[in-house]
LUMMISE-47091 format. One record per residue: residue number from 1; x, y, z of N, C-alpha, C in turn. Coordinates in steps of 0.001 Angstrom, whole numbers, plus 500000, padded with zeros to 6 digits. Example, Ala and Ser with C-alpha at 12.3 -4.5 7.8 and 13.67 -1.06 7.14 Angstrom:
<node seq="1" n_px="513190" n_py="494310" n_pz="507800" ca_px="512300" ca_py="495500" ca_pz="507800" c_px="513200" c_py="496700" c_pz="507800"/>
<node seq="2" n_px="512850" n_py="497750" n_pz="507080" ca_px="513670" ca_py="498940" ca_pz="507140" c_px="512900" c_py="500030" c_pz="507870"/>
END
This chain:
<node seq="1" n_px="186845" n_py="396774" n_pz="101444" ca_px="186382" ca_py="397645" ca_pz="102493" c_px="186431" c_py="399081" c_pz="101976"/>
<node seq="2" n_px="185360" n_py="399807" n_pz="102199" ca_px="185285" ca_py="401178" ca_pz="101719" c_px="186213" c_py="402068" c_pz="102541"/>
<node seq="3" n_px="186544" n_py="403211" n_pz="101977" ca_px="187422" ca_py="404152" ca_pz="102662" c_px="186808" c_py="404599" c_pz="103982"/>
<node seq="4" n_px="185486" n_py="404812" n_pz="103985" ca_px="184808" ca_py="405230" ca_pz="105213" c_px="184916" c_py="404147" c_pz="106287"/>
<node seq="5" n_px="184733" n_py="402884" n_pz="105888" ca_px="184839" ca_py="401768" ca_pz="106833" c_px="186282" c_py="401628" c_pz="107342"/>
<node seq="6" n_px="187258" n_py="401823" n_pz="106435" ca_px="188657" ca_py="401738" ca_pz="106838" c_px="188983" c_py="402825" c_pz="107855"/>
<node seq="7" n_px="188499" n_py="404020" n_pz="107615" ca_px="188730" ca_py="405130" ca_pz="108533" c_px="188083" c_py="404831" c_pz="109880"/>
<node seq="8" n_px="186860" n_py="404340" n_pz="109858" ca_px="186151" ca_py="403997" ca_pz="111092" c_px="186903" c_py="402919" c_pz="111869"/>
<node seq="9" n_px="187403" n_py="401902" n_pz="111161" ca_px="188165" ca_py="400831" ca_pz="111812" c_px="189468" c_py="401379" c_pz="112387"/>
<node seq="10" n_px="190142" n_py="402246" n_pz="111620" ca_px="191391" ca_py="402836" ca_pz="112104" c_px="191185" c_py="403643" c_pz="113370"/>
<node seq="11" n_px="190116" n_py="404415" n_pz="113403" ca_px="189810" ca_py="405211" ca_pz="114595" c_px="189483" c_py="404284" c_pz="115764"/>
<node seq="12" n_px="188701" n_py="403250" n_pz="115496" ca_px="188357" ca_py="402287" ca_pz="116539" c_px="189618" c_py="401618" c_pz="117091"/>
<node seq="13" n_px="190553" n_py="401260" n_pz="116207" ca_px="191805" ca_py="400632" ca_pz="116658" c_px="192622" c_py="401579" c_pz="117528"/>
<node seq="14" n_px="192691" n_py="402838" n_pz="117152" ca_px="193456" ca_py="403806" ca_pz="117943" c_px="192800" c_py="404013" c_pz="119305"/>
<node seq="15" n_px="191483" n_py="404167" n_pz="119312" ca_px="190768" ca_py="404310" ca_pz="120581" c_px="190965" c_py="403061" c_pz="121432"/>
<node seq="16" n_px="190961" n_py="401902" n_pz="120783" ca_px="191151" ca_py="400639" ca_pz="121491" c_px="192493" c_py="400531" c_pz="122185"/>
<node seq="17" n_px="193513" n_py="401190" n_pz="121652" ca_px="194829" ca_py="401197" ca_pz="122299" c_px="194690" c_py="401637" c_pz="123748"/>
<node seq="18" n_px="193858" n_py="402643" n_pz="123978" ca_px="193737" ca_py="403239" ca_pz="125301" c_px="192557" c_py="402703" c_pz="126119"/>
<node seq="19" n_px="191547" n_py="402153" n_pz="125435" ca_px="190323" ca_py="401778" ca_pz="126159" c_px="190034" c_py="400285" c_pz="126201"/>
<node seq="20" n_px="190682" n_py="399488" n_pz="125363" ca_px="190446" ca_py="398044" ca_pz="125406" c_px="190893" c_py="397502" c_pz="126762"/>
<node seq="21" n_px="190207" n_py="396486" n_pz="127250" ca_px="190611" ca_py="395910" ca_pz="128539" c_px="191920" c_py="395135" c_pz="128396"/>
<node seq="22" n_px="192609" n_py="394984" n_pz="129509" ca_px="193765" ca_py="394099" ca_pz="129567" c_px="193206" c_py="392715" c_pz="129877"/>
<node seq="23" n_px="193500" n_py="391764" n_pz="129024" ca_px="192978" ca_py="390401" ca_pz="129183" c_px="193908" c_py="389635" c_pz="130125"/>
<node seq="24" n_px="193329" n_py="389115" n_pz="131202" ca_px="194107" ca_py="388358" ca_pz="132183" c_px="193414" c_py="387039" c_pz="132461"/>
<node seq="25" n_px="194137" n_py="386135" n_pz="133075" ca_px="193589" ca_py="384832" ca_pz="133467" c_px="192583" c_py="385053" c_pz="134590"/>
<node seq="26" n_px="191411" n_py="384438" n_pz="134491" ca_px="190445" ca_py="384557" ca_pz="135594" c_px="191057" c_py="384045" c_pz="136898"/>
<node seq="27" n_px="190665" n_py="384666" n_pz="137973" ca_px="191173" ca_py="384237" ca_pz="139272" c_px="191424" c_py="385406" c_pz="140207"/>
<node seq="28" n_px="191250" n_py="386619" n_pz="139705" ca_px="191370" ca_py="387779" ca_pz="140575" c_px="192747" c_py="388409" c_pz="140662"/>
<node seq="29" n_px="193690" n_py="387939" n_pz="139862" ca_px="195045" ca_py="388472" ca_pz="139952" c_px="195270" c_py="389690" c_pz="139068"/>
<node seq="30" n_px="194291" n_py="390070" n_pz="138274" ca_px="194458" ca_py="391207" ca_pz="137370" c_px="194786" c_py="392508" c_pz="138074"/>
<node seq="31" n_px="194280" n_py="392672" n_pz="139292" ca_px="194564" ca_py="393900" ca_pz="140049" c_px="196024" c_py="393979" c_pz="140482"/>
<node seq="32" n_px="196749" n_py="392876" n_pz="140407" ca_px="198136" ca_py="392838" ca_pz="140851" c_px="199140" c_py="393148" c_pz="139742"/>
<node seq="33" n_px="198651" n_py="393480" n_pz="138550" ca_px="199582" ca_py="393844" ca_pz="137470" c_px="200371" c_py="395081" c_pz="137874"/>
<node seq="34" n_px="201683" n_py="395051" n_pz="137710" ca_px="202479" ca_py="396235" ca_pz="138052" c_px="202136" c_py="397413" c_pz="137126"/>
<node seq="35" n_px="202214" n_py="398611" n_pz="137668" ca_px="201894" ca_py="399805" ca_pz="136885" c_px="202780" c_py="399926" c_pz="135644"/>
<node seq="36" n_px="204065" n_py="399565" n_pz="135782" ca_px="204963" ca_py="399691" ca_pz="134630" c_px="204507" c_py="398782" c_pz="133490"/>
<node seq="37" n_px="203921" n_py="397618" n_pz="133836" ca_px="203452" ca_py="396695" ca_pz="132803" c_px="202204" c_py="397246" c_pz="132129"/>
<node seq="38" n_px="201312" n_py="397854" n_pz="132890" ca_px="200123" ca_py="398482" ca_pz="132300" c_px="200529" c_py="399585" c_pz="131320"/>
<node seq="39" n_px="201511" n_py="400380" n_pz="131710" ca_px="202000" ca_py="401437" ca_pz="130819" c_px="202658" c_py="400845" c_pz="129580"/>
<node seq="40" n_px="203390" n_py="399759" n_pz="129769" ca_px="204036" ca_py="399080" ca_pz="128632" c_px="202988" c_py="398544" c_pz="127665"/>
<node seq="41" n_px="201877" n_py="398050" n_pz="128190" ca_px="200814" ca_py="397523" ca_pz="127331" c_px="200288" c_py="398633" c_pz="126426"/>
<node seq="42" n_px="200002" n_py="399788" n_pz="126994" ca_px="199491" ca_py="400905" ca_pz="126195" c_px="200497" c_py="401313" c_pz="125125"/>
<node seq="43" n_px="201746" n_py="401469" n_pz="125505" ca_px="202774" ca_py="401876" ca_pz="124547" c_px="202952" c_py="400837" c_pz="123445"/>
<node seq="44" n_px="203011" n_py="399570" n_pz="123810" ca_px="203196" ca_py="398518" ca_pz="122807" c_px="201973" c_py="398380" c_pz="121906"/>
<node seq="45" n_px="200774" n_py="398602" n_pz="122454" ca_px="199575" ca_py="398575" ca_pz="121611" c_px="199649" c_py="399670" c_pz="120554"/>
<node seq="46" n_px="200110" n_py="400841" n_pz="120949" ca_px="200220" ca_py="401953" ca_pz="120004" c_px="201208" c_py="401613" c_pz="118895"/>
<node seq="47" n_px="202343" n_py="401062" n_pz="119250" ca_px="203352" ca_py="400669" ca_pz="118267" c_px="202811" c_py="399555" c_pz="117371"/>
<node seq="48" n_px="202150" n_py="398564" n_pz="117969" ca_px="201591" ca_py="397453" ca_pz="117186" c_px="200512" c_py="397950" c_pz="116233"/>
<node seq="49" n_px="199757" n_py="398960" n_pz="116653" ca_px="198718" ca_py="399530" ca_pz="115803" c_px="199342" c_py="400149" c_pz="114560"/>
<node seq="50" n_px="200415" n_py="400876" n_pz="114733" ca_px="201116" ca_py="401500" ca_pz="113605" c_px="201685" c_py="400421" c_pz="112683"/>
<node seq="51" n_px="202295" n_py="399400" n_pz="113272" ca_px="202838" ca_py="398298" ca_pz="112469" c_px="201723" c_py="397544" c_pz="111753"/>
<node seq="52" n_px="200597" n_py="397372" n_pz="112427" ca_px="199458" ca_py="396675" ca_pz="111841" c_px="198896" c_py="397398" c_pz="110626"/>
<node seq="53" n_px="198964" n_py="398721" n_pz="110645" ca_px="198516" ca_py="399490" ca_pz="109483" c_px="199392" c_py="399189" c_pz="108268"/>
<node seq="54" n_px="200679" n_py="398963" n_pz="108506" ca_px="201613" ca_py="398666" ca_pz="107416" c_px="201466" c_py="397226" c_pz="106921"/>
<node seq="55" n_px="201335" n_py="396289" n_pz="107872" ca_px="201327" ca_py="394869" ca_pz="107516" c_px="199926" c_py="394322" c_pz="107265"/>
<node seq="56" n_px="198917" n_py="394986" n_pz="107820" ca_px="197554" ca_py="394497" ca_pz="107693" c_px="197215" c_py="393406" c_pz="108695"/>
<node seq="57" n_px="198149" n_py="393058" n_pz="109589" ca_px="197913" ca_py="392020" ca_pz="110597" c_px="197979" c_py="392638" c_pz="111978"/>
<node seq="58" n_px="196862" n_py="392533" n_pz="112685" ca_px="196821" ca_py="393028" ca_pz="114057" c_px="196910" c_py="391836" c_pz="115004"/>
<node seq="59" n_px="197659" n_py="392021" n_pz="116072" ca_px="197799" ca_py="390978" ca_pz="117079" c_px="198090" c_py="391654" c_pz="118411"/>
<node seq="60" n_px="197986" n_py="390888" n_pz="119480" ca_px="198324" ca_py="391400" ca_pz="120799" c_px="199840" c_py="391565" c_pz="120889"/>
<node seq="61" n_px="200265" n_py="392238" n_pz="121916" ca_px="201680" ca_py="392567" ca_pz="122078" c_px="202366" c_py="391627" c_pz="123074"/>
<node seq="62" n_px="203685" n_py="391720" n_pz="123115" ca_px="204445" ca_py="390967" ca_pz="124120" c_px="203989" c_py="391359" c_pz="125523"/>
<node seq="63" n_px="203752" n_py="392651" n_pz="125759" ca_px="203341" ca_py="393103" ca_pz="127089" c_px="201985" c_py="392507" c_pz="127477"/>
<node seq="64" n_px="201077" n_py="392405" n_pz="126522" ca_px="199775" ca_py="391799" ca_pz="126817" c_px="199929" c_py="390311" c_pz="127123"/>
<node seq="65" n_px="200762" n_py="389619" n_pz="126357" ca_px="201025" ca_py="388200" ca_pz="126622" c_px="201683" c_py="388042" c_pz="127990"/>
<node seq="66" n_px="202581" n_py="388947" n_pz="128321" ca_px="203259" ca_py="388911" ca_pz="129619" c_px="202244" c_py="389082" c_pz="130747"/>
<node seq="67" n_px="201311" n_py="390022" n_pz="130591" ca_px="200292" ca_py="390245" ca_pz="131618" c_px="199422" c_py="389008" c_pz="131795"/>
<node seq="68" n_px="199037" n_py="388397" n_pz="130692" ca_px="198199" ca_py="387198" ca_pz="130783" c_px="198953" c_py="386068" c_pz="131479"/>
<node seq="69" n_px="200188" n_py="385843" n_pz="131068" ca_px="200966" ca_py="384755" ca_pz="131648" c_px="201345" c_py="385045" c_pz="133100"/>
<node seq="70" n_px="201531" n_py="386320" n_pz="133438" ca_px="201784" ca_py="386713" ca_pz="134827" c_px="200628" c_py="386252" c_pz="135704"/>
<node seq="71" n_px="199403" n_py="386583" n_pz="135284" ca_px="198235" ca_py="386196" ca_pz="136088" c_px="198006" c_py="384688" c_pz="136051"/>
<node seq="72" n_px="198297" n_py="384055" n_pz="134930" ca_px="198146" ca_py="382599" ca_pz="134840" c_px="199123" c_py="381903" c_pz="135790"/>
<node seq="73" n_px="200336" n_py="382442" n_pz="135896" ca_px="201343" ca_py="381820" ca_pz="136762" c_px="200986" c_py="381972" c_pz="138242"/>
<node seq="74" n_px="200200" n_py="382989" n_pz="138565" ca_px="199762" ca_py="383156" ca_pz="139955" c_px="198572" c_py="382247" c_pz="140279"/>
<node seq="75" n_px="197838" n_py="381867" n_pz="139256" ca_px="196660" ca_py="381010" ca_pz="139437" c_px="197055" c_py="379535" c_pz="139579"/>
<node seq="76" n_px="198040" n_py="379105" n_pz="138792" ca_px="198500" ca_py="377709" ca_pz="138836" c_px="199893" c_py="377653" c_pz="138213"/>
<node seq="77" n_px="200687" n_py="376674" n_pz="138608" ca_px="202025" ca_py="376567" ca_pz="138015" c_px="201945" c_py="376359" c_pz="136502"/>
<node seq="78" n_px="202875" n_py="376977" n_pz="135777" ca_px="202943" ca_py="376807" ca_pz="134322" c_px="203797" c_py="375590" c_pz="134006"/>
<node seq="79" n_px="203463" n_py="374890" n_pz="132925" ca_px="204330" ca_py="373793" ca_pz="132507" c_px="205605" c_py="374397" c_pz="131902"/>
<node seq="80" n_px="206552" n_py="373534" n_pz="131560" ca_px="207859" ca_py="373995" ca_pz="131097" c_px="207764" c_py="374930" c_pz="129898"/>
<node seq="81" n_px="207004" n_py="374536" n_pz="128874" ca_px="206925" ca_py="375359" ca_pz="127668" c_px="206310" c_py="376724" c_pz="127949"/>
<node seq="82" n_px="205214" n_py="376757" n_pz="128712" ca_px="204578" ca_py="378046" ca_pz="129005" c_px="205455" c_py="378884" c_pz="129931"/>
<node seq="83" n_px="206196" n_py="378249" n_pz="130816" ca_px="207142" ca_py="379003" ca_pz="131654" c_px="208223" c_py="379631" c_pz="130776"/>
<node seq="84" n_px="208722" n_py="378874" n_pz="129819" ca_px="209732" ca_py="379424" ca_pz="128896" c_px="209156" c_py="380589" c_pz="128098"/>
<node seq="85" n_px="207924" n_py="380448" n_pz="127627" ca_px="207272" ca_py="381522" ca_pz="126871" c_px="207099" c_py="382743" c_pz="127772"/>
<node seq="86" n_px="206668" n_py="382536" n_pz="129013" ca_px="206490" ca_py="383633" ca_pz="129958" c_px="207816" c_py="384338" c_pz="130199"/>
<node seq="87" n_px="208875" n_py="383595" n_pz="130456" ca_px="210181" ca_py="384217" ca_pz="130698" c_px="210684" c_py="384938" c_pz="129447"/>
<node seq="88" n_px="210382" n_py="384401" n_pz="128291" ca_px="210775" ca_py="385039" ca_pz="127028" c_px="210104" c_py="386401" c_pz="126873"/>
<node seq="89" n_px="208759" n_py="386438" n_pz="127012" ca_px="208072" ca_py="387729" ca_pz="126835" c_px="208405" c_py="388666" c_pz="127988"/>
<node seq="90" n_px="208561" n_py="388119" n_pz="129199" ca_px="208932" ca_py="388970" ca_pz="130341" c_px="210302" c_py="389596" c_pz="130117"/>
<node seq="91" n_px="211246" n_py="388820" n_pz="129605" ca_px="212580" ca_py="389353" ca_pz="129304" c_px="212490" c_py="390473" c_pz="128282"/>
<node seq="92" n_px="211760" n_py="390224" n_pz="127195" ca_px="211635" ca_py="391235" ca_pz="126140" c_px="210967" c_py="392506" c_pz="126649"/>
<node seq="93" n_px="209860" n_py="392336" n_pz="127368" ca_px="209104" ca_py="393496" ca_pz="127847" c_px="209904" c_py="394249" c_pz="128906"/>
<node seq="94" n_px="210467" n_py="393532" n_pz="129850" ca_px="211225" ca_py="394186" ca_pz="130918" c_px="212427" c_py="394941" c_pz="130360"/>
<node seq="95" n_px="213181" n_py="394300" n_pz="129481" ca_px="214360" ca_py="394963" ca_pz="128906" c_px="213961" c_py="396191" c_pz="128087"/>
<node seq="96" n_px="212811" n_py="396136" n_pz="127447" ca_px="212345" ca_py="397241" ca_pz="126615" c_px="211828" c_py="398410" c_pz="127456"/>
<node seq="97" n_px="211228" n_py="398118" n_pz="128604" ca_px="210511" ca_py="399160" ca_pz="129344" c_px="211089" c_py="399497" c_pz="130716"/>
<node seq="98" n_px="212084" n_py="398785" n_pz="131165" ca_px="212660" ca_py="399110" ca_pz="132472" c_px="213336" c_py="400468" c_pz="132393"/>
<node seq="99" n_px="213510" n_py="401096" n_pz="133532" ca_px="214212" ca_py="402371" ca_pz="133531" c_px="215704" c_py="402081" c_pz="133382"/>
<node seq="100" n_px="216308" n_py="402717" n_pz="132433" ca_px="217737" ca_py="402488" ca_pz="132178" c_px="218585" c_py="402949" c_pz="133359"/>
<node seq="101" n_px="218093" n_py="403942" n_pz="134103" ca_px="218837" ca_py="404461" ca_pz="135252" c_px="218930" c_py="403435" c_pz="136381"/>
<node seq="102" n_px="217980" n_py="402504" n_pz="136420" ca_px="217971" ca_py="401536" ca_pz="137519" c_px="219167" c_py="400596" c_pz="137439"/>
<node seq="103" n_px="219656" n_py="400358" n_pz="136233" ca_px="220764" ca_py="399431" ca_pz="136069" c_px="220358" c_py="397980" c_pz="136240"/>
<node seq="104" n_px="219097" n_py="397736" n_pz="136560" ca_px="218597" ca_py="396379" ca_pz="136792" c_px="218251" c_py="395739" c_pz="135455"/>
<node seq="105" n_px="218659" n_py="394508" n_pz="135291" ca_px="218318" ca_py="393759" ca_pz="134082" c_px="217630" c_py="392464" c_pz="134504"/>
<node seq="106" n_px="217118" n_py="391757" n_pz="133530" ca_px="216475" ca_py="390466" ca_pz="133812" c_px="217552" c_py="389517" c_pz="134343"/>
<node seq="107" n_px="217308" n_py="388865" n_pz="135486" ca_px="218305" ca_py="387932" ca_pz="136032" c_px="218650" c_py="386835" c_pz="135022"/>
<node seq="108" n_px="219922" n_py="386510" n_pz="134940" ca_px="220399" ca_py="385531" ca_pz="133963" c_px="219752" c_py="384157" c_pz="134124"/>
<node seq="109" n_px="219417" n_py="383781" n_pz="135351" ca_px="218879" ca_py="382437" ca_pz="135561" c_px="217443" c_py="382277" c_pz="135051"/>
<node seq="110" n_px="216763" n_py="383386" n_pz="134738" ca_px="215419" ca_py="383269" ca_pz="134160" c_px="215301" c_py="383966" c_pz="132805"/>
<node seq="111" n_px="216391" n_py="384529" n_pz="132326" ca_px="216385" ca_py="385197" ca_pz="131023" c_px="216228" c_py="384148" c_pz="129919"/>
<node seq="112" n_px="215237" n_py="384371" n_pz="129049" ca_px="215039" ca_py="383492" ca_pz="127892" c_px="215027" c_py="384389" c_pz="126663"/>
<node seq="113" n_px="215903" n_py="384084" n_pz="125706" ca_px="216020" ca_py="384937" ca_pz="124513" c_px="215590" c_py="384222" c_pz="123230"/>
<node seq="114" n_px="215323" n_py="382922" n_pz="123325" ca_px="214882" ca_py="382163" ca_pz="122151" c_px="213810" c_py="381162" c_pz="122565"/>
<node seq="115" n_px="212931" n_py="380896" n_pz="121605" ca_px="211897" ca_py="379887" ca_pz="121811" c_px="212032" c_py="378807" c_pz="120754"/>
<node seq="116" n_px="211505" n_py="377635" n_pz="121074" ca_px="211428" ca_py="376592" ca_pz="120055" c_px="210326" c_py="376978" c_pz="119064"/>
<node seq="117" n_px="210274" n_py="376305" n_pz="117958" ca_px="209237" ca_py="376580" ca_pz="116964" c_px="207839" c_py="376357" c_pz="117547"/>
<node seq="118" n_px="207674" n_py="375277" n_pz="118325" ca_px="206374" ca_py="375005" ca_pz="118949" c_px="206003" c_py="376097" c_pz="119955"/>
<node seq="119" n_px="206978" n_py="376554" n_pz="120723" ca_px="206717" ca_py="377631" ca_pz="121684" c_px="206369" c_py="378933" c_pz="120953"/>
<node seq="120" n_px="207043" n_py="379216" n_pz="119858" ca_px="206708" ca_py="380408" ca_pz="119060" c_px="205282" c_py="380311" c_pz="118536"/>
<node seq="121" n_px="204896" n_py="379119" n_pz="118094" ca_px="203532" ca_py="378905" ca_pz="117611" c_px="202525" c_py="379125" c_pz="118730"/>
<node seq="122" n_px="202814" n_py="378597" n_pz="119922" ca_px="201912" ca_py="378766" ca_pz="121068" c_px="201803" c_py="380240" c_pz="121461"/>
<node seq="123" n_px="202913" n_py="380948" n_pz="121449" ca_px="202891" ca_py="382385" ca_pz="121770" c_px="202074" c_py="383141" c_pz="120731"/>
<node seq="124" n_px="202240" n_py="382805" n_pz="119485" ca_px="201475" ca_py="383455" ca_pz="118420" c_px="199980" c_py="383194" c_pz="118592"/>
<node seq="125" n_px="199620" n_py="381962" n_pz="118909" ca_px="198203" ca_py="381632" ca_pz="119144" c_px="197649" c_py="382404" c_pz="120330"/>
<node seq="126" n_px="198440" n_py="382524" n_pz="121406" ca_px="198009" ca_py="383282" ca_pz="122579" c_px="197779" c_py="384747" c_pz="122218"/>
<node seq="127" n_px="198716" n_py="385335" n_pz="121491" ca_px="198575" ca_py="386744" ca_pz="121102" c_px="197366" c_py="386952" c_pz="120194"/>
<node seq="128" n_px="197155" n_py="386034" n_pz="119264" ca_px="195981" ca_py="386149" ca_pz="118389" c_px="194690" c_py="386033" c_pz="119201"/>
<node seq="129" n_px="194651" n_py="385123" n_pz="120169" ca_px="193474" ca_py="384959" ca_pz="121015" c_px="193232" c_py="386207" c_pz="121864"/>
<node seq="130" n_px="194291" n_py="386759" n_pz="122436" ca_px="194155" ca_py="387976" ca_pz="123253" c_px="193604" c_py="389111" c_pz="122396"/>
<node seq="131" n_px="194157" n_py="389285" n_pz="121198" ca_px="193680" ca_py="390367" ca_pz="120333" c_px="192224" c_py="390149" c_pz="119936"/>
<node seq="132" n_px="191871" n_py="388925" n_pz="119568" ca_px="190483" ca_py="388628" ca_pz="119184" c_px="189534" c_py="388885" c_pz="120349"/>
<node seq="133" n_px="189963" n_py="388560" n_pz="121552" ca_px="189135" ca_py="388789" ca_pz="122736" c_px="188983" c_py="390289" c_pz="122996"/>
<node seq="134" n_px="190071" n_py="391042" n_pz="122869" ca_px="189995" ca_py="392511" ca_pz="123004" c_px="189022" c_py="393083" c_pz="121986"/>
<node seq="135" n_px="189136" n_py="392618" n_pz="120747" ca_px="188288" ca_py="393115" ca_pz="119662" c_px="186819" c_py="392799" c_pz="119943"/>
<node seq="136" n_px="186553" n_py="391603" n_pz="120459" ca_px="185184" ca_py="391214" ca_pz="120796" c_px="184610" c_py="392162" c_pz="121846"/>
<node seq="137" n_px="185397" n_py="392475" n_pz="122876" ca_px="184938" ca_py="393386" ca_pz="123916" c_px="184747" c_py="394802" c_pz="123371"/>
<node seq="138" n_px="185654" n_py="395233" n_pz="122490" ca_px="185531" ca_py="396568" ca_pz="121898" c_px="184264" c_py="396678" c_pz="121059"/>
<node seq="139" n_px="184014" n_py="395664" n_pz="120237" ca_px="182807" ca_py="395696" ca_pz="119394" c_px="181550" c_py="395682" c_pz="120246"/>
<node seq="140" n_px="181547" n_py="394912" n_pz="121316" ca_px="180387" ca_py="394878" ca_pz="122205" c_px="180185" c_py="396240" c_pz="122864"/>
<node seq="141" n_px="181269" n_py="396863" n_pz="123286" ca_px="181183" ca_py="398203" ca_pz="123902" c_px="180675" c_py="399223" c_pz="122888"/>
<node seq="142" n_px="181198" n_py="399175" n_pz="121653" ca_px="180747" ca_py="400107" ca_pz="120619" c_px="179274" c_py="399882" c_pz="120294"/>
<node seq="143" n_px="178851" n_py="398613" n_pz="120247" ca_px="177446" ca_py="398292" ca_pz="119997" c_px="176578" c_py="398879" c_pz="121109"/>
<node seq="144" n_px="177018" n_py="398694" n_pz="122363" ca_px="176258" ca_py="399225" ca_pz="123496" c_px="176184" c_py="400748" c_pz="123441"/>
<node seq="145" n_px="177292" n_py="401398" n_pz="123042" ca_px="177295" ca_py="402862" ca_pz="122950" c_px="176354" c_py="403344" c_pz="121851"/>
<node seq="146" n_px="176346" n_py="402651" n_pz="120703" ca_px="175421" ca_py="403033" ca_pz="119631" c_px="173981" c_py="402829" c_pz="120069"/>
<node seq="147" n_px="173719" n_py="401721" n_pz="120760" ca_px="172365" ca_py="401442" ca_pz="121239" c_px="171937" c_py="402510" c_pz="122241"/>
<node seq="148" n_px="172826" n_py="402868" n_pz="123152" ca_px="172515" ca_py="403894" ca_pz="124148" c_px="172240" c_py="405243" c_pz="123474"/>
<node seq="149" n_px="173043" n_py="405581" n_pz="122482" ca_px="172835" ca_py="406844" ca_pz="121759" c_px="171489" c_py="406824" c_pz="121035"/>
<node seq="150" n_px="171137" n_py="405668" n_pz="120451" ca_px="169852" ca_py="405555" ca_pz="119756" c_px="168700" c_py="405705" c_pz="120740"/>
<node seq="151" n_px="168813" n_py="405071" n_pz="121893" ca_px="167771" ca_py="405170" ca_pz="122913" c_px="167646" c_py="406616" c_pz="123384"/>
<node seq="152" n_px="168774" n_py="407295" n_pz="123576" ca_px="168730" ca_py="408696" ca_pz="123988" c_px="168078" c_py="409561" c_pz="122917"/>
<node seq="153" n_px="168411" n_py="409298" n_pz="121643" ca_px="167786" ca_py="410063" ca_pz="120550" c_px="166285" c_py="409817" c_pz="120527"/>
<node seq="154" n_px="165895" n_py="408550" n_pz="120676" ca_px="164473" ca_py="408218" ca_pz="120664" c_px="163764" c_py="408863" c_pz="121850"/>
<node seq="155" n_px="164405" n_py="408838" n_pz="123022" ca_px="163809" ca_py="409468" ca_pz="124197" c_px="163701" c_py="410967" c_pz="123987"/>
<node seq="156" n_px="164719" n_py="411545" n_pz="123381" ca_px="164695" ca_py="412987" ca_pz="123095" c_px="163583" c_py="413292" c_pz="122101"/>
<node seq="157" n_px="163468" n_py="412451" n_pz="121070" ca_px="162398" ca_py="412649" ca_pz="120081" c_px="161039" c_py="412543" c_pz="120760"/>
<node seq="158" n_px="160871" n_py="411547" n_pz="121660" ca_px="159606" ca_py="411404" ca_pz="122365" c_px="159337" c_py="412623" c_pz="123227"/>
<node seq="159" n_px="160358" n_py="413125" n_pz="123872" ca_px="160197" ca_py="414307" ca_pz="124707" c_px="159747" c_py="415486" c_pz="123865"/>
<node seq="160" n_px="160330" n_py="415636" n_pz="122685" ca_px="159913" ca_py="416731" ca_pz="121809" c_px="158463" c_py="416552" c_pz="121384"/>
<node seq="161" n_px="158055" n_py="415341" n_pz="121083" ca_px="156674" ca_py="415084" ca_pz="120670" c_px="155734" c_py="415387" c_pz="121827"/>
<node seq="162" n_px="156071" n_py="414971" n_pz="123006" ca_px="155241" ca_py="415241" ca_pz="124182" c_px="155125" c_py="416734" c_pz="124400"/>
<node seq="163" n_px="156211" n_py="417433" n_pz="124281" ca_px="156199" ca_py="418880" ca_pz="124462" c_px="155352" c_py="419535" c_pz="123378"/>
<node seq="164" n_px="155473" n_py="419091" n_pz="122183" ca_px="154679" ca_py="419644" ca_pz="121078" c_px="153201" c_py="419369" c_pz="121320"/>
<node seq="165" n_px="152867" n_py="418186" n_pz="121744" ca_px="151470" ca_py="417847" ca_pz="122019" c_px="150925" c_py="418719" c_pz="123142"/>
<node seq="166" n_px="151712" n_py="418984" n_pz="124143" ca_px="151276" ca_py="419826" ca_pz="125254" c_px="151007" c_py="421241" c_pz="124770"/>
<node seq="167" n_px="151914" n_py="421771" n_pz="123941" ca_px="151729" ca_py="423117" ca_pz="123431" c_px="150447" c_py="423198" c_pz="122592"/>
<node seq="168" n_px="150169" n_py="422187" n_pz="121762" ca_px="148958" ca_py="422202" ca_pz="120957" c_px="147731" c_py="422141" c_pz="121841"/>
<node seq="169" n_px="147787" n_py="421379" n_pz="122905" ca_px="146648" ca_py="421243" ca_pz="123805" c_px="146330" c_py="422554" c_pz="124508"/>
<node seq="170" n_px="147324" n_py="423340" n_pz="124805" ca_px="147078" ca_py="424594" ca_pz="125514" c_px="146479" c_py="425645" c_pz="124593"/>
<node seq="171" n_px="146687" n_py="425526" n_pz="123283" ca_px="146210" ca_py="426516" ca_pz="122334" c_px="144729" c_py="426320" c_pz="122013"/>
<node seq="172" n_px="144201" n_py="425178" n_pz="122296" ca_px="142804" ca_py="424896" ca_pz="121939" c_px="141833" c_py="425580" c_pz="122831"/>
END
């Protein structure tokens, strides 16, 4: 990848931190995401972006997985493994982003601090899918923006040609 392409990708990734959509389970529950979780998603995306520059691997964050599983759990009951994964990411995200002044911690009866190997694999697949979906939407948005800019340039060029033709017609 050329330096120019790397720079363009890096800028796109940084912009994506703030503008990429939050991927949620279809069903209309996306509007119910708590504000603190939305803020956590942005912050964790920024941190993951910096880490991704070092490792070369980009993936979705715990907060994004938590948001997806939150909406999935409202749409239909989760099976045992996905419930454990949800409680695991919820514990991590909540403990990381809760206000320390509140003194509130994740309740012990739902706190999950470890996953099985299969659950870790499933969480990794979910995060990779979320990131790939975000990237697909970002590329489509960037494509639409480039197309719109091209159409505007072409319309502007046509306007200039029309204006030039009018001026020539008046001089005759």
